[in-house]
N, C-alpha and C positions, 0 to 999 in steps of 0.2 A: 025928507029927513032934516028938518030945520034944526033939531037939537044937536045934530052933528056939527053944524056950522057954529053953534054956540060952544060946543064942547072942545073942538079941536084947538082953538087958541089957548084954552086953559091947559090942555095937555102939552102943547108946544112950549108954553111958558114954564111949566113945571119941569119939563125935560131940560130946557136950557138952564134953569136954575140948578138942577141936579148936576149938570155938566160943569157949571161954574164952581159949585162947591167941591166937586171932585178935583178940579184943577187947582183950587186953592189949597186943598189938603195935600196934594202932591207937592206943591211949591213949599208949603210949610215943613213938610217932612224932609225935603231936600235941604232946607236951611238947617235943620237939626242934624 
């Protein structure tokens, strides 16, 4: 399953980006 090795970093990066966006949204809402 070589494609899994190529695919997992992409998923991990997108998940971390989504988590960062969610935290940013929470912080901006808290400021308002």
